[in-house]
LOMI-689440 format. One line per field, with one value per residue (C-alpha): residue in three letters; x, y, z. Coordinates in steps of 0.02 Angstrom, whole numbers. Layout:
// residues N
r: (ALA, ...)
xx: (X, ...)
yy: (Y, ...)
zz: (Z, ...)
END
This chain:
// residues 263
r: (MET, PHE, LEU, ARG, THR, LEU, ASN, ARG, PRO, THR, GLY, ARG, LYS, ILE, PRO, VAL, ARG, ALA, LEU, SER, ALA, LEU, PHE, PHE, GLY, ALA, LEU, LEU, VAL, GLN, SER, SER, PHE, VAL, ALA, ALA, GLU, GLN, SER, ASP, PRO, ALA, PHE, ASP, LEU, PRO, LYS, GLY, SER, GLU, VAL, ALA, VAL, ALA, ARG, LEU, LEU, GLU, LEU, ARG, PRO, ASP, ILE, PRO, ILE, ILE, ALA, VAL, TYR, PRO, ILE, SER, VAL, GLU, GLY, MET, PHE, GLY, ILE, ASP, LEU, PRO, GLY, GLY, THR, THR, LEU, PHE, ALA, THR, GLN, ASP, GLY, LYS, HIS, LEU, PHE, ALA, GLY, GLU, LEU, PHE, ALA, MET, GLY, GLU, GLU, LEU, VAL, SER, LEU, SER, GLU, GLN, ARG, ARG, SER, SER, GLU, ARG, VAL, GLU, LEU, MET, ALA, GLN, VAL, ALA, SER, LYS, ASP, MET, VAL, ILE, PHE, PRO, ALA, LYS, GLY, LYS, THR, LEU, ASP, TYR, ILE, HIS, ILE, PHE, THR, ASP, VAL, ASP, CYS, GLY, TYR, CYS, ARG, LYS, LEU, HIS, ALA, GLU, ILE, ALA, ASP, TYR, SER, GLU, LEU, GLY, ILE, GLU, VAL, ARG, TYR, LEU, ALA, TYR, PRO, ARG, THR, GLY, LEU, ASP, GLY, GLU, THR, HIS, LYS, LYS, MET, SER, ASN, VAL, TRP, CYS, SER, ALA, ASP, ARG, LYS, ARG, ALA, LEU, THR, LYS, ALA, LYS, LEU, GLY, LEU, GLU, VAL, ASP, ALA, ASP, THR, CYS, ALA, ASP, PRO, VAL, VAL, GLU, GLN, PHE, GLN, LEU, GLY, ARG, MET, ILE, GLY, VAL, SER, GLY, THR, PRO, ALA, ILE, VAL, THR, SER, ASP, GLY, ARG, LEU, LEU, PRO, GLY, TYR, VAL, PRO, ALA, PRO, ASP, LEU, LEU, ALA, ARG, LEU, GLN, GLN)
xx: (3930, 3985, 3891, 4025, 3933, 3779, 3886, 3930, 4116, 4075, 4018, 3836, 3723, 3598, 3431, 3400, 3241, 3329, 3469, 3340, 3253, 3415, 3495, 3349, 3265, 3403, 3391, 3203, 3213, 3331, 3216, 3045, 3005, 3027, 2942, 2790, 2776, 2773, 2610, 2669, 2851, 2888, 3055, 3120, 3194, 3347, 3369, 3445, 3394, 3224, 3277, 3378, 3240, 3105, 3207, 3237, 3053, 3008, 3114, 3067, 2909, 2904, 3078, 3062, 3160, 3175, 3296, 3379, 3525, 3673, 3845, 4021, 4040, 3975, 3826, 3782, 3652, 3636, 3475, 3443, 3338, 3284, 3409, 3561, 3570, 3628, 3619, 3713, 3637, 3703, 3605, 3560, 3478, 3590, 3699, 3674, 3780, 3764, 3904, 4027, 4081, 4255, 4348, 4533, 4629, 4771, 4676, 4520, 4363, 4193, 4074, 3932, 3971, 3992, 3814, 3745, 3834, 3762, 3588, 3608, 3657, 3500, 3388, 3461, 3441, 3254, 3241, 3187, 3294, 3136, 3115, 3289, 3369, 3521, 3672, 3771, 3959, 4045, 4119, 4153, 4064, 4192, 4069, 3904, 3841, 3671, 3654, 3514, 3495, 3401, 3375, 3398, 3555, 3712, 3832, 3706, 3711, 3900, 3910, 3785, 3880, 4024, 3918, 4020, 4177, 4100, 4042, 4215, 4292, 4172, 4056, 3870, 3766, 3594, 3497, 3362, 3254, 3285, 3204, 3303, 3175, 3045, 2888, 2784, 2892, 2927, 3077, 2969, 2852, 3000, 3067, 2898, 2892, 3063, 3018, 2852, 2939, 2949, 3135, 3196, 3379, 3341, 3217, 3339, 3475, 3354, 3298, 3477, 3512, 3371, 3255, 3072, 3014, 2838, 2720, 2647, 2572, 2606, 2630, 2807, 2926, 2989, 2907, 2962, 3142, 3146, 3090, 3221, 3355, 3300, 3299, 3480, 3548, 3543, 3531, 3589, 3626, 3711, 3728, 3821, 3791, 3927, 3896, 3963, 3847, 3961, 3875, 3980, 3900, 3927, 4006, 4155, 4249, 4252, 4439, 4429, 4270, 4348, 4495, 4377, 4277, 4436, 4491)
yy: (4839, 4741, 4581, 4471, 4309, 4239, 4135, 4170, 4151, 3975, 3929, 3906, 3984, 4118, 4098, 4239, 4291, 4297, 4401, 4514, 4540, 4581, 4687, 4782, 4800, 4920, 5014, 5032, 5100, 5234, 5282, 5247, 5428, 5488, 5332, 5373, 5536, 5447, 5362, 5287, 5328, 5327, 5298, 5263, 5094, 5110, 4974, 4817, 4851, 4768, 4596, 4666, 4785, 4653, 4532, 4663, 4709, 4525, 4507, 4674, 4744, 4886, 4954, 5140, 5156, 5334, 5313, 5178, 5220, 5140, 5164, 5161, 4976, 4874, 4765, 4855, 4984, 5106, 5108, 5260, 5253, 5402, 5468, 5451, 5261, 5183, 5001, 4924, 4778, 4666, 4662, 4478, 4513, 4391, 4507, 4666, 4772, 4935, 5057, 5170, 5140, 5207, 5241, 5198, 5321, 5429, 5429, 5352, 5448, 5405, 5398, 5372, 5535, 5628, 5581, 5625, 5793, 5833, 5788, 5896, 6046, 6025, 6004, 6151, 6262, 6232, 6312, 6493, 6621, 6692, 6526, 6531, 6634, 6712, 6791, 6870, 6880, 7040, 7120, 7004, 6836, 6699, 6556, 6507, 6361, 6293, 6237, 6127, 6191, 6160, 6300, 6182, 6094, 6135, 6136, 6233, 6366, 6362, 6384, 6527, 6614, 6623, 6680, 6842, 6737, 6653, 6821, 6900, 6761, 6791, 6643, 6672, 6562, 6507, 6422, 6291, 6219, 6043, 6005, 5849, 5780, 5774, 5867, 5841, 5917, 6086, 6120, 6113, 6242, 6355, 6344, 6381, 6537, 6589, 6560, 6654, 6803, 6968, 6974, 6795, 6835, 6916, 6781, 6640, 6722, 6742, 6560, 6499, 6600, 6505, 6655, 6643, 6698, 6766, 6637, 6671, 6567, 6567, 6448, 6411, 6295, 6198, 6033, 6045, 6085, 5944, 5822, 5891, 5861, 5682, 5658, 5712, 5614, 5735, 5638, 5768, 5952, 6059, 5985, 6091, 6075, 6161, 6252, 6101, 5981, 5903, 5858, 5901, 5837, 5933, 6097, 6157, 6314, 6455, 6444, 6255, 6272, 6400, 6283, 6141, 6251, 6297, 6116)
zz: (7742, 7591, 7546, 7470, 7508, 7590, 7708, 7890, 7937, 7996, 7822, 7871, 7742, 7793, 7706, 7584, 7673, 7841, 7768, 7689, 7855, 7946, 7812, 7741, 7909, 7961, 7797, 7810, 7988, 7923, 7781, 7857, 7896, 7718, 7651, 7755, 7661, 7493, 7450, 7286, 7245, 7058, 6975, 6801, 6757, 6645, 6515, 6589, 6769, 6761, 6827, 6973, 7029, 7011, 7117, 7252, 7259, 7266, 7422, 7498, 7417, 7545, 7510, 7464, 7301, 7238, 7092, 6986, 6871, 6781, 6859, 6787, 6829, 6683, 6726, 6887, 6939, 7082, 7182, 7292, 7450, 7557, 7683, 7570, 7570, 7405, 7353, 7207, 7113, 6976, 6815, 6837, 7005, 7098, 7201, 7301, 7416, 7511, 7545, 7456, 7277, 7245, 7084, 7099, 6992, 7055, 7219, 7292, 7242, 7313, 7166, 7291, 7380, 7216, 7169, 7341, 7336, 7165, 7226, 7381, 7275, 7171, 7322, 7419, 7266, 7277, 7450, 7433, 7524, 7605, 7696, 7774, 7912, 7827, 7911, 7769, 7755, 7804, 7651, 7506, 7511, 7482, 7500, 7579, 7681, 7731, 7911, 7976, 8153, 8315, 8443, 8591, 8526, 8625, 8478, 8373, 8507, 8512, 8324, 8327, 8467, 8342, 8194, 8182, 8153, 8001, 7936, 7959, 7855, 7711, 7743, 7723, 7839, 7781, 7920, 7894, 8032, 8095, 8264, 8302, 8426, 8288, 8241, 8398, 8533, 8613, 8503, 8348, 8425, 8469, 8293, 8217, 8326, 8260, 8079, 8102, 8181, 8088, 8132, 8114, 8144, 8311, 8358, 8316, 8420, 8567, 8555, 8552, 8709, 8793, 8791, 8748, 8576, 8563, 8493, 8323, 8185, 7999, 7854, 7916, 7822, 7974, 7930, 7749, 7798, 7925, 7791, 7671, 7802, 7825, 7636, 7615, 7762, 7909, 8072, 8199, 8220, 8171, 7997, 7870, 7684, 7581, 7419, 7323, 7416, 7547, 7711, 7864, 8024, 8185, 8239, 8137, 8196, 8070, 8023, 8001, 7898, 7782, 7754, 7710, 7594, 7501, 7476)
END
C-alpha cells in the first residue's frame, strides 16, 4: 500500500486520525503478538529522524517501533516494526508509506527485502544447533536451509516425507518449531514432546506420520522459536529461510529449491 495522498478517489479528504486508525490498525494487528513481548522497546534515533518519529508516535503512541535508520533516498528514513513490516517516513514528518522500496538500476532490486534478508541471517545465526532438529546433507553439503515447521501441517508432512530428496541434493535441513495454531493448543504440546525427546529426528518423523510421541518435559525452545518466526515474518508453515536470508513460504520440492538456492 502506497500513501500518495490523504484523498479518496472522490477527492474527499480522510481525516488524519481516521487514516491512522485504518492504516495502522492493520499493521498493529500483524505485530501485536511480538509487541506484547516487549515491555519497553528501545531504538536509536539517527540524526534528522526526530521530527518524523515524534509525529508518528504522536498519531500512534502504541506503534511498536524496533528500528529507525536512514535509507538511500535523501530526506527519508526506514522504520521497522515486528513481523517484517517497514514504514518509510519523510524527514519533515509530513508523509509516510508502507511497502517495498526498490532501486531502479539495471533491474529492480528490493532494498526492503535486502534489509530483511540481512536481518534474518543475523537472527538465524543466533539459534544454537542443539535447539534445532537437523537432517544433514548426504555427502557434500551444497547449502543449508532453516524450516519453521508444524507437525500437524499437511505440507510440512509432505516436505518431510521427501527429506531424503533434499539430503541427496546436498541440502542440509535445519528444523525450528512453529506451532501455527499458537502456544495454547495440542500442536504446541506435540512439538514440545518432540523437542524434549532424546532422539528428536525420530520423534519428529513419528509426529509427522500422525503417531504419538511419548510425553516428556524439558526447557524446550518451542516458544522462543515461535516468537522468532513471528519476528521475521513467518505466518504459515512450512516457511523456509535460505542461508542468505530469503523467506520462501510454503512447500518447495527439492529440485526446485536447489535451483532457487543457486540463483
